[in-house]
N, C-alpha and C positions, 0 to 999 in steps of 0.2 A: 504494500500500500504506500502511495506517495505521501511524503510528509506534507502536512497542512502549511500554507503560507504563513510566515511570521507576521504578527501585527506590526504596523509601522511604529517606530520609536517616536516619542514626543520630540517636538522641535527644541524644547529646553534642554533635553539630554544631548541632542546632537550639537547644540550650540556650545555647551560646556566641553564636550569632547573636542570640538574644533578649536576652541580657545586654548585648551591644554596643549594641543599639538602646535598651536601658533607660537608658543614660547620658544620653539627651536628656530623660527624664522621671523622674529619680531621686526627686524630692520625693514623699513619701507612699507610696513603694513599699518592700516588704520581700521577703526571700528566706528560705525555710526549707530547710535541708539536713538530711535524715534520713539518718543514717549506717548504713543497714541492712546495708551490706557487712561491718560489724563484728559482726553477729549470728552465732551459731553456725550451722553449715550446716543443721541440722535445723529452724531457724527462718527459713531463707531459701528455702524451697520456693516454687514458683510460686503456690500457693494463698495463702500468707502475703502475698506481694508484691502480688497482685491485690487482696486484701482491704484492705491498707494504702492502695493507690492509690485504691480505690473510695470511701474516706472523703472525698476531695476533689471527687468528681463534682458535688455540688450547687453548690459555689462556682465550678467551671469552667463549668457550664451557665449560671450567672448572670453570666458574663463578668467575674468579680471576681478571677480568678487563672488561672495557666497551670502545668500539671504536666509534669514530665519524669522518666520512669522510666528510669534508666540501666542499662547492661548489667551493671555491677558490683553491682546491686541497690539502690544509693542512689536516693533520691527528692529532686528539687529542686522546690520549689513557690514561684513568684513571685506576689505578690499585693498588693492594695491594703491599706495600713495600717489602714484603717477597719474591716476585718473581723478584726482581731487576736484578738478574743475567740473567734470561730469557729475560728480556726487553733489557739489554745491548747487548746480543747476537743478538737479532733481529735488533737493531740499527746498529750493525757492518755489518750484512748481507746487510742492505739497503744502507749503505755507499759504500759497494762493488758494489751493483747494479747500483748506480748512480755515481760511482767513477770518471767517465770522465767529470762530470758536474763541472763547476767552483764553484758552491755552496759547493761542498764537498772538492775540492782541495784547496779552499781558506777559509775553515771553520773558523769562528771567525774573519775574516778580515772585517773591516768596518761594524760591526754589522751583518754580514751575517752568520747565524748559520743554520746548517742542522737540529740539534735537540736541544731542550731545555727540561731539566727535572726539575720539581718543586716539592718541598715537601709541601704537604697540611698543615702540622702542623705548619710550619714556614713561608710559602710563599702563604698562601691561597689567600690573597688580590691580588697577582700577577696572580694567576690562574683565579680568578673572573674577573679581569681586561681584561685578554686575551679572556675569554669567551664572555664578554660583547662587546669587540671590534669587534670580528668576527661576532657577531650577529647584531650589528649596521651596520657594513659594508654590510652584506648581505641584511638587510632591505633597506638600501639606494640603493644598486644595483637593488633589485627587484622593488623598486619604479621607478627608472630611466628606467628600462626595460619596465615597464608598461606604462610609459609616452611615450617612443619611440614607443611601440606597438600601443598605442592609436593614436599617431600622424600618424603612417603608415596606421592605419585603416581608420582614417579620410581622409587622402590623397587618399587612394584607393577608398573610397566611392565617393569622389569628382570626381576622374578620371572616375569612372563607371557612375556616374550620369551626369557629365559634366555641362557645363554652360546652363542655361535655354534658351529655344527657345524664340526668340523675333521676332516681325514683320520684323525688319531689317535683322536678321539672315535668316528668311524664304525667304526674297527677294533675298538674296545672293545665297541661295541654289537653288532656282528656276531658277536663271540666269545660275548657273553652270549646272543645269540639261538640259538646252537647248543645251549645247555644249557637255555634257558627253555622252560617249558610255556606255549605261547601260546593254548591252547584256551580259557582263561578270559578272553582278550582279544578273542575273536571275537564280533562283534555282528551282530544280524540286524535288518533293516528291511524291511517288507513293501511291495510295490507292489500296489495294490488298485483295483478298480472301486468306485464309490460310487453307489448308486441314489438315487432321488428322496427316499427317507426317511432319507438319510444313513447307510444301513447298508452297511458295507464288505464286499467279497468279496476274499479274498486270492488273487492270481493267481500271483505268485512272490515269493520273498524274496531280498534281497541280503545276502550274507555279507561282512563286512569286518573287518579288524583295526583297532581303535581306536588311532589315532596318539597321541591325548591320554593314553589309559590306558597305552600302551606307554611314553611318556615318563615318566609318574609312577611306573611300575614300575621302569624301568631307570635312567634319568638325569633326575630331575626338574629339574635345574638347566640343562638343555641345550635349546636351541631346535632341534628336529630339522629344521625346514623352512627354516632361515635360509640355507642354501646349496642352490640348486636342483639342482645336479648331484650333490652328495653325497646329497641326499634321494632323487633318482632312483635312485641306486645302492642306497640302503637299501630302497626299495620293491621293487626287483627281488629282494632277499634275502627280504623279507616275502612276495612272490609265491610263492617256492619253498616257504616254510614253510606257506603257505595250501594249496598243492597237496598237500603231505604230509598236512595235517590232513584235507582232503577225501577223501583216499584211505583214511583211517582213520575211517570214519563212526561207529565206536563211541565216539569221543571226544565227540561232540555230535550231536544229532538233525539229520539232513538229510533232508527229505522234500519232495516236490513239486518244482516248477520252482524253480531257484535261479540267481542271478547272482553273479559275483564279478569284481573289477577286477584286471587284470594289465597289465604292460607288454608292448609289442609284442615286445621282445627276449626276454622270458621264454617267449613262444610257440615260439621256435626253440631253446630250451635243452633239455638232456637231461632236466631235471626234468619239463618238460611232456610230453615224449615218453613218459616212464615213467608219468605220470599218465594219459595218453591210452590207453596199452596196458591199463591196469587198469579202464577205464571201458567198460561194455558198449555196444554199438551203440544199443540202445534207450534207454539212459540219456543219451546225448549230446544227444538232441533236447530234453531238459529242462534243459540247461545253457546259460546265456547268458554270453558272455564280454564284459565291458565294457572298452572301450579309450578312454583320454583323448584328446581332440582334439589337444592339444599333442604328445603322444607320437606320434600318427599322422603329423602333418605334419613332425616332426623327421626322419622317415625313411619317406617315402611308399612307396618301392619295397618296403621290408621289410614294411610294413603290407599292401600289396596281395597279396604272396606269402602272408603269414600268414593273411589273411582267406580267401583261396581254399582254403587248407589246412583251415581250421576248418570252413568251410561244406561242403566235400566230405565231411568226417567226420561232419557232422550237427549241429554246434554252431550256435548263433545268435550273431551279432556285434552288439553294441550300441555306438553312438557316444555316448560320455558327455561331459558338460561343455558342452553347447550353451547359449548365452545369447541373449538377445534381440538383442544387438549383433552376434553372429556368424551370425545366420540368413541374412543376405544374401550371405555370403562362403563358407559351407560347404554343399555340396550332398550330402545324405545319399545320394541315389539314385546319384550318380556314384561315391561312395565304396563303394557296394555293401553298406552296413550294413543288417542286418535290422531293427534298432530304433534309437531315439535317445532320449536323456534331455535334457530341456530344463529349465533352472533358472527357476522362476517368479520374476517381479518385478512389482510393481504397474504398472510402466511399460507392460507389455503391454496392459493394459486402458485405460490413460490415453491412449496414443498413438492418433491417428485411424486409422493404418494397422496397428495392433498385431494385430488379428484376421486381417487379410489376410496379414501376414508369417508369423505362426505357422501359418496354414492351409496355406501352401505346404509345410509339413513333413509334412502328413497324407496324402501320396500312398499310403502303404502301409496306411492304415486307422487307426482310433482306438486299436487295441491295439498299434500299433508305436511309439507315442510315450508316454513316461512324463513327466508334469509333476512335477518334483522340488521339494524345499524348500517344500512347501505348508504354511505355518505357520498359515494362516487359511482360513476357508470361501470367501473371495473367490477364491482360486486355483482351487478346484473349480468354482465358478460360471463363471469365465472359461473353464476347460478344456472344460466342457460346451458353451459357446457356439461353440467352434471344432471340436468333435468328438473331443477327447481323451478316452480312456476309462480310462487308468491314472494313478494318483496315488501320490505318496510324500512323506513329510514328517511333521512334528510333529502337524499337524492330523489326518492319517490315523491316526497311532498313537493319538491320543486317541479317535478314532472306534472303533478296534479295541477299545480298553480299555472304552469305554462299551458297545459291542455285547456284549463278554464278560460285563460285569456284568448286562446285560439278560437274556442267555441263562441266566446262573446263577440270577437271580431267578425266571425262568420255570420252571427245573428244580425249584427249591425249592417253588414253588407247586404244581407237579404232584405232588411228594412229599406235600405237605400234603393235597391233594385225595384221593390214593390212601389216605393214612393215615386220612382221615375216613371213607372208604367201608369199609375193612377193619378199622380200629380197632386194628391190631396192628403196623403198620409203624413202625419207629423212624427218626426223622430223623437223618441224618448231617450234621455241620457242613459248610458249603460249603468247598471247597478254597481256600487262599490264592491270590490272583491272581498270575500270573507276570509279573514286571517285564520290560520290554524295554529293553536298553541301546541307546545310540546311538553 
């Protein structure tokens, strides 16, 4: 593997190194220090500094001098004394450029100097001192910046992670959940087939309560997932609220086949029995119950009992959370699940045995496996190569939005065509696109 290119060294460090080498050839050499850091801020914009530095380009190209543009906006220019007249002319041009700045108009007052010229033969120590000073200042500034950056990074991490979940916090959340209207936290994501023209067809939609939005609404400073067991208890409470929302379809539109994720223990709770009693026999066939693999294996006996109960009632059971790494140790067929959700990763296409391993999951047909987290077209391309027909993820949501825009444009075109024939039809503005939460 080729070595990565080294990061460029700061100009301050290069200046100090140059000045140290200058000690051997001091005779006939000079240094110009332009104190542009003392200019007013409106005169220290990048365009001003680039213009100032560009004046020295002809001398640098002729190998008669070396320029260093420092981070604090100062410019050091080391050159051969024989071109002093050229340097004086440049300094005069720059004085004219910044002529309205107090630094130029008050040049020399109270130690404020626009430019300092030092002779290396007689003032080398002054040149060295100046180079060391700017280098030390930059090192100190860089250290302070890193400290501030590290502090900001730690603060951001703490804000993202939040305070850990505790039993007391869980009790407060569950109390709040009893009163909160969660219908505005329910999100919908579609599982679709995708044809060769990248046109999606919605097969079913997954309904879920956004944990991120729940946290921001109830307790923004708490990391709800920090404690696995407390979070498990919280999800069981959310399961029951979701079941109650699904029983009241007037709160949000529920049509077509839908899926929702519940815990195995919830399936045996009174809330699910009440939900099941209110669902018609014909409707059960359109409901897909998603169960996480970790939840299944934490109590396999309860899962097998619940799965048989669900399938006898007419529900479909979906094994959720499969990964490329777990394909060889989890047998969907033996678990008796009707469907499975597999998380897409590029590793599936990169590994020589990737297609064969994923292909073993396809015993029930292409529409019994959903390839999830499809953020790019590569996921769909891989899925097609192994026979997967259902896809879910950001890329699919973008295809749905694009397809919606295409249909809307076609509808507008048809209205225009009809209006042209009849001459009387008024065009209505197209409806605003409906956003989809995640």
